[in-house]
C-alpha positions in Angstrom: 69.9 -83.7 247.5 69.5 -85.5 250.8 66.5 -87.7 251.5 65.7 -85.7 254.6 65.5 -82.4 252.8 61.8 -81.3 253.2 61.9 -78.3 250.8 60.1 -80.3 248.1 57.4 -81.6 250.3 54.1 -80.1 249.3 52.8 -80.0 252.9 55.1 -77.1 253.6 53.4 -75.0 250.9 50.0 -76.3 251.9 50.6 -75.2 255.5 51.9 -71.7 254.5 49.5 -70.8 251.7 46.3 -72.6 252.7 46.2 -73.7 256.3 47.9 -70.8 258.0 46.2 -68.3 255.7 42.8 -69.6 256.8 41.8 -70.9 253.4 41.2 -74.5 254.3 37.6 -75.7 254.1 38.4 -79.1 255.7 37.3 -81.1 252.6 39.8 -83.8 253.4 41.3 -84.2 249.9 44.8 -83.9 251.3 44.1 -86.7 253.8 42.6 -89.0 251.1 45.4 -88.4 248.7 48.4 -88.6 251.0 50.5 -91.6 250.1 51.8 -92.1 253.6 48.7 -91.2 255.6 50.4 -88.3 257.3 47.4 -85.9 257.4 44.1 -86.1 259.2 41.1 -83.7 259.3 40.0 -83.5 263.0 38.6 -80.8 265.3 38.0 -78.4 262.3 41.6 -78.4 261.2 44.3 -80.3 259.3 46.5 -82.3 261.6 49.9 -83.6 260.6 50.2 -87.0 262.2 53.9 -87.5 261.4 56.6 -85.9 259.3 56.1 -87.2 255.8 59.6 -86.0 254.7 60.9 -88.9 256.7 59.2 -91.2 254.1 59.4 -89.1 251.0 62.0 -86.8 249.5 59.7 -85.3 246.9 55.9 -85.1 247.0 53.6 -82.5 245.4 50.3 -84.3 246.0 48.5 -82.7 249.0 49.0 -79.1 247.8 48.1 -80.2 244.2 44.7 -81.7 245.0 43.8 -78.9 247.4 40.8 -77.0 245.9 42.4 -73.7 247.0 45.7 -74.2 245.3 46.4 -73.0 241.7 47.5 -76.5 240.6 45.6 -78.6 238.1 42.9 -76.0 237.5 42.8 -76.3 233.8 43.1 -80.0 233.8 40.1 -80.1 236.1 38.2 -77.9 233.7 38.7 -80.4 230.9 36.1 -82.7 232.5 33.3 -80.3 231.4 35.0 -78.6 228.5 33.1 -80.5 225.8 29.8 -78.9 226.8 28.3 -77.0 223.9 27.3 -73.9 225.9 29.9 -71.7 227.6 28.4 -69.2 229.9 30.5 -66.6 231.7 28.2 -66.7 234.8 27.2 -70.4 235.3 30.0 -72.1 233.4 29.9 -74.8 230.8 26.8 -76.9 230.3 24.6 -78.9 228.0 21.2 -78.1 229.4 19.4 -76.3 232.3 16.0 -77.6 233.4 13.7 -77.4 236.3 13.1 -80.7 238.1 11.5 -82.3 241.1 11.1 -85.7 242.6 7.9 -87.4 241.7 7.6 -88.6 245.3 5.6 -85.8 247.0 6.5 -87.0 250.6 10.1 -86.8 249.7 9.7 -83.3 248.5 8.0 -82.3 251.6 10.7 -83.9 253.7 13.5 -82.1 251.8 11.7 -78.7 251.7 12.6 -78.5 248.0 12.7 -80.5 244.8 14.4 -83.5 246.4 16.2 -84.1 243.2 19.6 -85.1 244.7 18.0 -87.5 247.1 15.9 -89.1 244.4 18.8 -89.5 242.0 21.1 -91.1 244.6 18.4 -93.5 245.8 17.6 -94.5 242.3 21.3 -95.0 241.5 21.9 -97.3 244.5 18.7 -99.3 244.0 19.6 -100.0 240.4 23.2 -100.7 241.2 24.4 -97.8 239.1 26.3 -96.7 242.3 27.6 -99.0 245.0 27.8 -96.0 247.5 27.3 -92.3 247.7 29.2 -89.7 249.6 26.8 -87.4 251.5 26.7 -85.2 254.6 24.5 -86.2 257.5 23.6 -84.3 260.7 25.4 -85.5 263.8 23.0 -87.1 266.3 24.0 -84.9 269.3 24.4 -81.8 267.2 21.9 -81.6 264.3 23.5 -78.4 263.0 26.8 -80.1 262.5 27.3 -82.0 259.2 29.3 -85.3 259.2 30.5 -86.7 255.9 29.5 -90.3 255.5 29.5 -93.2 253.0 25.9 -94.1 252.2 25.5 -97.7 251.3 21.7 -98.2 251.2 18.8 -95.8 250.4 18.0 -95.2 254.1 21.5 -93.7 254.5 20.7 -91.2 251.8 17.3 -90.3 253.3 18.9 -89.5 256.6 21.2 -87.0 254.8 18.3 -84.7 253.5 18.8 -81.0 254.2 21.1 -78.2 253.3 24.5 -77.9 254.9 26.1 -74.6 255.7 29.3 -75.8 257.5 32.5 -77.6 256.3 32.2 -81.3 255.7 35.1 -83.6 255.0 33.4 -85.3 252.0 36.7 -85.9 250.1 38.0 -87.7 253.2 34.8 -89.8 253.2 35.4 -90.6 249.5 38.8 -92.0 250.4 37.2 -94.1 253.1 34.7 -95.5 250.6 37.6 -96.7 248.5 40.1 -97.8 251.1 37.7 -98.9 253.8 34.7 -100.3 251.9 36.3 -101.2 248.6 33.7 -99.3 246.6 34.3 -98.8 242.9 31.1 -97.0 241.7 30.8 -94.0 243.9 28.4 -91.0 243.6 29.8 -87.9 245.1 27.8 -84.9 246.4 29.4 -81.7 247.5 29.7 -77.9 247.1 32.0 -76.3 244.5 35.3 -76.7 246.4 34.5 -80.3 247.2 33.8 -81.1 243.5 37.0 -79.3 242.5 39.1 -81.4 244.9 37.7 -84.6 243.4 38.3 -83.3 239.9 41.9 -82.5 240.8 42.4 -86.1 242.0 41.0 -87.3 238.7 43.3 -84.9 236.8 46.2 -86.2 238.9 45.1 -89.7 238.1 45.4 -90.6 241.7 44.8 -94.3 242.3 41.5 -93.8 244.1 40.0 -91.5 241.4 38.9 -94.3 239.2 36.2 -95.2 241.6 34.3 -92.1 240.9 31.0 -92.7 238.9 29.4 -89.3 239.0 29.6 -86.0 240.8 26.6 -83.9 241.9 27.5 -80.4 242.8 25.3 -78.1 245.0 24.8 -74.4 244.5 26.7 -72.6 247.2 26.9 -69.0 248.5 29.6 -70.1 251.0 30.0 -72.0 254.2 30.3 -70.7 257.7 32.8 -71.4 260.5 31.0 -74.0 262.5 32.0 -73.1 266.0 31.9 -69.3 265.4 28.4 -69.2 264.0 26.9 -71.6 266.5 28.5 -69.6 269.3 26.9 -66.5 267.9 23.5 -68.1 267.6 23.8 -69.4 271.2 24.9 -66.0 272.7 22.5 -63.8 270.6 19.4 -65.9 270.4 19.8 -68.3 273.3 19.5 -71.3 271.0 21.8 -74.3 271.7 23.2 -76.3 268.7 21.3 -79.4 269.9 18.0 -77.5 269.6 18.4 -76.6 266.0 16.2 -78.7 263.7 16.7 -77.1 260.4 18.5 -74.2 258.7 17.9 -72.7 255.3 19.0 -69.6 253.4 16.7 -67.2 251.7 17.0 -63.4 252.0 17.9 -64.2 255.6 19.5 -67.1 257.4 16.6 -69.1 258.9 17.1 -71.2 262.0 14.2 -73.5 263.0 13.8 -75.1 266.4 11.0 -77.2 267.7 9.1 -74.2 269.0 10.5 -71.2 267.1 11.8 -69.8 263.8 14.6 -67.3 263.9 15.4 -65.1 260.9 18.9 -63.7 261.0 20.0 -60.9 258.7 23.0 -62.0 256.5 24.8 -58.8 257.4 24.8 -59.9 261.0 26.7 -63.2 260.3 28.7 -62.5 257.1 31.9 -62.2 259.1 31.6 -65.9 260.0 31.8 -67.0 256.3 35.1 -68.8 255.7 37.8 -66.8 254.1 38.1 -69.1 251.1 34.4 -68.9 250.5 34.7 -65.1 250.3 36.9 -65.4 247.3 35.2 -68.3 245.5 33.6 -67.3 242.2 31.8 -70.6 241.7 28.1 -70.5 242.7 26.8 -73.4 240.6 29.5 -76.1 241.1 30.8 -75.6 237.6 32.9 -78.8 237.4 30.2 -81.3 238.5 28.5 -83.8 236.1 25.2 -82.5 237.4 24.7 -79.2 239.4 21.6 -78.8 241.6 20.2 -75.9 243.5 17.2 -73.8 244.4 14.6 -72.8 241.9 13.4 -69.7 243.8 10.7 -68.4 243.8 9.3 -71.9 243.1 9.1 -73.8 246.4 9.2 -77.5 245.4 11.3 -77.5 242.3 15.1 -77.5 241.8 17.3 -76.0 239.1 19.4 -78.7 237.4 22.4 -77.9 235.2 23.5 -80.9 233.1 27.2 -80.4 232.3 28.6 -83.8 231.1 27.3 -86.6 228.9 27.6 -89.0 231.8 25.5 -86.6 234.0 22.9 -86.0 231.2 22.5 -89.7 230.5 22.0 -90.7 234.1 19.6 -87.8 234.8 17.3 -88.6 231.8 17.4 -92.3 232.7 15.9 -91.3 236.0 13.4 -89.1 234.2 12.4 -92.0 231.9 11.9 -94.3 234.8 9.5 -91.8 236.6 11.9 -90.9 239.4 12.2 -87.2 238.5 9.9 -85.0 236.5 11.1 -81.9 234.6 9.8 -78.5 233.4 11.2 -76.0 230.9 13.1 -73.3 232.8 12.4 -70.8 230.0 8.8 -71.0 231.0 9.8 -69.6 234.4 11.9 -66.5 233.6 12.0 -65.4 237.2 14.0 -68.6 238.2 16.6 -68.1 235.5 16.9 -64.4 236.3 17.4 -65.2 240.0 20.1 -67.8 239.1 22.0 -65.4 236.9 21.8 -62.6 239.5 22.9 -64.9 242.3 25.9 -66.2 240.3 26.9 -62.7 239.2 26.7 -61.4 242.7 28.9 -64.1 244.2 31.4 -63.8 241.4 31.6 -60.0 241.7 31.9 -60.0 245.5 34.6 -62.7 245.3 36.7 -60.8 242.8 36.6 -57.7 244.9 37.5 -59.6 248.0 40.4 -61.3 246.2 41.7 -57.9 245.1 41.6 -56.7 248.7 43.5 -59.7 249.9 46.2 -59.3 247.3 46.6 -55.6 248.1 46.9 -56.2 251.8 48.8 -59.5 251.9 50.5 -59.7 248.5 48.9 -63.0 247.9 46.2 -63.7 245.2 43.7 -66.3 246.2 42.9 -68.9 243.5 40.1 -68.0 241.1 38.2 -70.2 238.7 39.1 -69.4 235.1 36.9 -69.6 232.1 36.1 -67.5 229.0 35.2 -64.0 229.9 35.0 -60.5 228.5 37.8 -59.3 230.8 40.3 -61.7 229.2 39.3 -60.6 225.7 40.2 -57.0 226.5 43.9 -57.5 227.5 46.8 -58.1 225.2 49.5 -60.6 225.9 52.3 -58.0 225.7 50.7 -56.1 228.6 50.6 -59.0 231.1 53.5 -61.3 230.2 56.5 -61.7 232.5 59.5 -60.6 230.6 62.4 -61.5 233.0 61.9 -65.3 233.0 64.1 -67.8 235.0 65.1 -70.6 232.6 67.2 -73.7 232.9 69.6 -75.3 230.4 68.7 -78.7 228.9 71.8 -80.4 230.1 71.5 -80.0 233.9 70.4 -83.0 235.9 67.0 -83.5 237.4 68.7 -83.2 240.8 70.1 -79.7 239.8 66.6 -78.8 238.5 65.1 -79.8 241.9 67.6 -77.6 243.7 66.4 -74.7 241.6 62.8 -75.5 242.4 63.6 -75.6 246.1 65.4 -72.3 246.0 63.1 -70.3 243.8 59.8 -71.8 244.9 58.3 -72.1 241.4 57.3 -75.5 240.1 58.0 -75.1 236.3 60.7 -73.5 234.2 61.3 -73.0 230.4 64.2 -75.2 229.2 66.6 -73.7 226.7 68.9 -75.6 224.3 72.6 -74.7 223.7 71.5 -72.0 221.3 69.4 -70.3 223.9 66.2 -71.4 222.2 63.2 -72.7 224.2 62.5 -76.4 223.7 59.8 -76.9 226.3 58.9 -76.6 230.0 60.2 -78.8 232.9 57.9 -79.2 235.9 58.1 -80.5 239.4 55.4 -83.0 238.6 57.4 -84.6 235.8 60.6 -84.6 238.0 58.7 -86.4 240.7 58.3 -89.4 238.3 62.0 -90.0 238.2 63.3 -92.4 240.8 65.5 -90.7 243.4 68.5 -92.9 242.5 68.3 -91.9 238.8 67.9 -88.1 239.2 71.7 -87.4 239.3 72.3 -89.0 235.9 69.0 -87.9 234.2 69.2 -84.7 232.2 66.3 -82.3 232.6 65.7 -82.6 228.9 64.3 -86.1 229.6 61.4 -84.6 231.7 60.8 -81.6 229.5 57.5 -81.3 227.8 58.6 -80.5 224.3 56.7 -78.5 221.7 55.6 -75.9 224.3 52.3 -74.1 223.9 53.1 -70.6 222.5 51.4 -67.2 222.3 52.4 -64.0 220.7 52.4 -60.4 222.0 49.5 -59.2 219.8 47.1 -62.0 221.0 44.6 -61.5 223.8 44.5 -63.1 227.2 41.4 -64.9 226.1 43.5 -66.5 223.3 46.0 -67.6 225.9 43.3 -69.1 228.1 41.8 -71.1 225.2 45.3 -72.5 224.4 45.8 -73.4 228.1 42.4 -75.1 228.2 42.9 -77.0 225.0 46.4 -78.3 226.0 45.7 -78.5 229.7 48.7 -76.5 230.7 49.1 -73.7 233.3 51.7 -71.6 231.5 52.4 -70.5 227.9 55.6 -69.2 226.4 55.4 -65.8 224.6 57.5 -66.0 221.4 58.7 -63.4 218.9 56.4 -63.5 215.9 59.3 -62.5 213.6 61.7 -65.1 215.2 59.6 -67.9 216.8 62.8 -69.4 218.3 63.2 -66.3 220.5 61.3 -66.3 223.8 60.0 -62.9 224.9 58.3 -63.9 228.1 55.8 -66.2 229.8 52.1 -66.1 230.9 50.7 -68.3 233.8 47.3 -69.0 235.2 48.0 -66.5 237.9 48.5 -63.7 235.4 45.0 -64.4 234.0 43.6 -64.4 237.6 45.2 -60.9 238.0 43.2 -59.7 235.1 39.9 -60.7 236.7 40.7 -59.0 240.0 42.0 -55.8 238.3 38.7 -55.6 236.4 36.7 -55.9 239.6 35.1 -52.6 240.5 36.0 -51.3 244.0 
């Protein structure tokens, strides 16, 4: 395979499936992770600065870390998988509480519980963090968020406020590592931002070790910046520079110095980004700590503690008088609103994903977790029976040719007797030096002892096996003759179950 062959460069898949399809949310993970600095987020789009195939013959990184790709989903889920509570609506967690900053002025300034601001400020003051990735309003356009690296408490205070537009926070994370040399970073973002950072951790990217904690924000979705601001300007005669604050309740509220405009969501829902329409994650399920509104309470926040690191840090802040808490069970309306909001987003996203698949033949990536839908489907009803396999004695070069032609990134490997011995993946092939691929048999990169399922098991059984072993595909074996492969099930097959169960 020639060094200038670009068929195994992930950018080509990223461009086709994510960028051209309108699913990019400009988080900047691809830019931060690119080993040859070929990508840049600018002017609300991904720009390719130079042809990375001139530097690399094989690179799966940018597509792999994209939060809208199917790659690394289950490995990303492993970061919160040890939480004792597994809820189908809000994800895995240790505890849910109500919280607020003890600083009243800070609460008034933030128009909420000010929990995120208080936690970040405390973390930096105590040197728990050496920086924080936040979104600040641009000086000339207060409505437009700008991802930044906060180094001192004042930087965090200037970032107070909700953000409803794309922000390249993953790009800023890369800047904190490469540009500032930071090693204890707190990261704040919406669900897709958190997923992008978790994917970098799952990939074990060289910059991922600088992550100290992730704080995820509840999110109904983000809007196309230029489209929504153009709509507000044309319809309400309000320039972006005149907007002082925006918030979301039953309506989208825009506040200027002299007026408050309440816009019905039905009027602007067409400006929500396509990827947000198919996102099932309302509560940032992969974060260490998730924070959002505690409606109808006005100066409290709902806090979901998901990891031990998040729980320990949060309660350290509580013990030091930075944050106070209240029992959420004492406020049943708050919990009810949280569950309803999460269910509504999930239901709407599954329906939208089903429509997209029916029209375009492409299924958007969906967050997987334990659910009733998976428990109701048998393996034999969803497995792919005609499976492309590869023999164990072909070279890695020959394997890569198959990957390039067939556009799948993993294949079952069979021994000379036609028995499955494992699965070979593009990720493992990429670890073999180019000069050695011709003489390296594919058996050397095969993950032996493949995870197996059987026809009578459920899709939920398969998901649990995928989650336990952090794999995206499971071989289906004959229960009478376990050396005989009957089919294969992938993450995408499980995603199909969710969309098929969505009510139209």
